[in-house]
C-alpha positions in Angstrom: 242.3 135.4 100.8 242.8 138.6 102.2 245.6 141.1 103.1 246.6 141.0 106.9 248.1 144.6 106.8 246.5 147.9 105.1 247.8 151.4 104.8 246.3 154.2 106.4 245.2 155.5 102.9 243.2 152.4 102.2 241.6 151.9 105.4 240.2 155.8 104.9 238.9 154.9 101.5 237.6 151.3 102.5 235.6 153.4 105.5 234.4 155.9 103.1 233.0 153.3 100.7 231.5 151.2 103.4 229.6 154.2 104.2 228.5 155.3 101.1 228.2 152.3 98.8 224.4 152.0 98.7 223.9 155.8 98.4 226.3 155.7 95.7 224.3 152.8 93.9 221.3 154.8 93.8 222.9 157.8 92.3 225.3 155.3 89.6 223.1 152.3 89.3 225.3 149.5 89.3 228.5 150.9 88.0 230.2 153.3 90.8 232.2 155.4 88.3 232.5 158.0 85.7 230.5 158.0 82.3 231.6 158.3 78.8 229.8 160.2 76.4 230.9 159.9 72.8 228.7 162.8 72.3 228.8 165.2 75.1 225.8 166.9 74.2 223.8 163.5 74.1 220.7 163.4 76.6 222.0 159.9 77.3 221.6 158.9 81.1 224.3 158.3 83.5 223.5 154.8 84.1 224.4 154.1 80.1 227.2 156.2 80.5 228.9 154.3 82.9 228.1 150.8 81.0 230.1 152.5 78.1 232.9 153.4 80.1 233.6 149.9 81.3 233.4 148.8 77.7 235.8 151.1 76.6 238.3 149.8 79.1 237.3 146.6 78.0 238.1 147.3 74.6 241.5 148.6 75.9 242.4 145.7 77.9 242.3 143.3 75.1 241.5 140.2 77.2 241.4 136.7 75.8 239.1 133.8 76.7 240.7 132.0 79.6 242.7 134.8 80.7 242.9 135.8 84.4 242.3 139.5 85.3 242.7 141.4 88.2 240.4 144.2 88.8 242.1 146.6 91.0 239.6 148.4 92.9 236.4 146.6 92.2 233.8 148.5 93.7 230.6 146.3 93.9 231.4 144.2 90.9 229.6 145.1 87.9 232.5 146.0 85.6 234.2 142.8 86.7 230.9 140.6 85.9 230.6 142.5 82.7 234.3 141.7 81.7 233.8 138.2 82.5 230.8 137.6 80.5 231.8 139.6 77.4 235.7 138.4 77.3 235.1 135.1 78.9 237.9 135.5 81.2 238.4 134.5 85.1 238.4 137.5 87.2 239.7 138.4 90.7 238.5 142.0 92.1 240.3 143.4 95.1 238.7 146.2 97.3 239.5 147.8 100.6 235.7 147.9 101.4 234.2 144.9 103.0 230.9 146.3 102.5 231.6 146.6 98.6 233.1 143.0 98.7 230.1 141.4 100.2 227.6 143.1 97.7 229.9 141.8 94.7 230.3 138.4 95.9 226.5 138.6 96.0 226.3 140.0 92.5 228.3 137.3 91.3 226.3 134.7 92.8 222.9 136.4 91.3 224.7 136.4 87.8 225.6 132.8 87.8 229.5 134.0 87.5 230.4 132.7 91.1 233.0 130.4 89.6 234.5 133.0 87.2 234.7 136.0 89.3 235.8 136.3 92.9 235.9 139.3 95.3 238.8 139.6 97.5 239.2 142.2 100.6 242.7 143.2 99.8 245.1 146.2 99.7 246.4 147.1 95.9 249.3 148.4 97.8 250.3 144.8 98.8 248.9 142.3 96.1 247.9 138.8 97.3 249.5 137.4 94.1 252.6 135.5 93.2 254.8 137.0 90.8 254.0 136.8 87.1 250.3 135.5 88.2 248.0 137.6 86.0 247.4 138.0 82.3 245.8 141.5 82.5 245.1 144.0 85.2 242.8 147.0 84.9 242.1 149.8 87.4 238.9 151.5 86.7 239.0 154.7 88.6 240.9 153.3 91.6 244.7 154.5 91.0 243.9 157.9 92.6 243.1 156.5 95.6 246.5 154.8 96.0 249.0 156.7 98.8 252.0 156.1 96.3 251.4 155.0 92.6 254.8 154.2 91.8 254.6 151.8 94.5 251.2 150.4 93.2 252.4 150.2 89.6 255.5 148.3 90.3 253.0 145.7 92.3 251.3 145.5 88.9 254.3 144.9 87.1 255.1 142.2 89.3 252.1 139.9 89.3 251.6 140.4 85.6 253.1 138.0 83.2 255.5 138.9 80.4 253.0 140.2 77.5 250.6 141.1 80.5 248.7 144.4 80.0 247.5 147.2 82.3 244.7 149.0 81.3 243.4 152.0 83.6 241.0 154.9 83.4 240.9 157.8 86.2 240.8 161.3 87.3 243.9 163.2 86.5 245.0 166.9 86.2 245.7 168.0 83.0 248.4 170.5 84.0 250.0 172.3 86.8 247.7 173.9 89.6 249.4 176.9 90.8 246.7 179.5 91.8 246.5 179.5 95.8 242.7 179.3 95.4 242.5 176.4 93.2 244.9 174.4 95.5 242.8 174.7 98.4 240.0 173.6 96.5 241.9 170.3 95.6 243.1 170.0 99.0 239.5 170.1 100.5 238.4 167.6 97.5 241.2 165.4 98.5 239.9 165.1 102.1 236.2 164.8 101.2 237.3 161.9 98.8 239.9 159.7 100.4 242.4 161.0 97.8 246.1 161.1 98.8 247.0 163.3 95.7 246.1 163.4 92.0 248.3 162.8 89.5 249.3 165.1 86.8 248.6 163.4 83.3 252.3 164.0 81.7 253.9 162.8 84.7 252.7 159.2 84.4 254.7 158.1 81.3 257.7 158.1 83.8 256.1 156.5 86.5 254.8 153.6 84.3 258.5 153.2 82.7 259.8 153.4 85.9 257.5 150.6 87.3 259.0 148.1 84.3 256.2 148.5 82.2 255.6 150.2 78.7 252.9 152.7 77.9 251.6 152.5 74.7 248.4 154.7 75.2 247.6 158.0 76.8 244.4 159.6 76.1 242.8 162.6 77.7 239.0 162.0 77.5 237.9 165.0 79.8 235.4 166.2 77.0 233.8 162.9 77.3 233.4 162.5 81.0 232.7 166.0 82.1 229.1 165.4 82.7 229.5 162.8 85.4 229.7 165.1 88.3 226.8 167.4 87.1 224.9 164.3 86.9 225.8 162.8 90.5 225.3 166.3 91.9 221.9 166.4 90.9 221.0 163.2 92.0 222.4 163.5 95.4 220.4 166.9 95.9 217.2 164.8 95.7 218.4 162.3 98.1 217.5 161.6 101.3 220.8 161.8 103.1 219.6 161.0 106.4 219.2 157.3 105.4 223.0 157.0 105.5 223.8 159.1 108.5 224.4 162.5 106.7 223.4 165.8 107.6 221.9 168.2 105.2 224.9 170.3 105.8 227.5 167.9 105.1 225.8 167.0 101.8 225.8 170.7 100.9 229.6 171.2 101.8 230.4 168.2 99.8 228.4 169.6 96.9 230.2 172.6 97.1 233.6 170.9 97.4 232.9 168.8 94.2 231.5 171.6 92.1 234.6 173.9 92.6 236.8 171.2 91.9 235.1 169.8 88.7 235.2 173.5 87.4 239.1 173.8 87.6 240.2 173.3 83.9 243.0 171.2 84.9 240.6 168.6 86.5 240.3 165.9 84.0 239.9 162.0 83.1 242.3 159.5 81.0 242.7 156.2 79.9 246.4 154.4 80.0 247.5 151.7 78.8 250.6 149.9 79.0 252.3 146.1 78.7 255.0 144.1 80.3 257.5 142.9 78.0 
């Protein structure tokens, strides 16, 4: 099952992950997303913190054995496999990266979970599911890639059954970015990371409610995730980027962009949970 058409933003994000999936896996290990540190000053490595992030979202999702869960922007599949193993659910992951879909399918087979977890090359803006087909949806660090969050939230509401739940974890702005220099930093980050725009956390309640969902939790967890980019950038500095066709100059520029944006006090991370009545 594949979507036949894709938004230009989806194609751009797909190309980004097609190119950098292997490099990201070397840095993050299996989980290509932020880490969560209960104690921000602990010496826990990034790989352990990314597993904890997955577990934090599993807890908020509240899936029941036998549920059908959509992993919206599934990456290389590690979170979906952990969810299926821990909660005893069926998971369908969607991604706009053919490379990630192939890696995820291989991982499911290797884990003996091919009957419980499958991965689909599809655009989240046009989900290939019937109305009310799913019990749960989770979006682990994928909503920021969506060109129209109001639309994708409506798609999520459409495919959820009554009583179904959305659990999301994502990059957000904690407040307005008004300084011209800071806005330029954000613009450069969005271009480099294939992000159409970052959403302010205080705008999400209205977006979620207009989509037909009831928001039950909004939690700013920036202080528990802030270490992520520092860990990533340290790893990338020691990585042979020529193996993925990136020049040292290109890497240096990306490092400067990411260091600048993560230094902004408005740059943050949050959990959101909502349900469909």
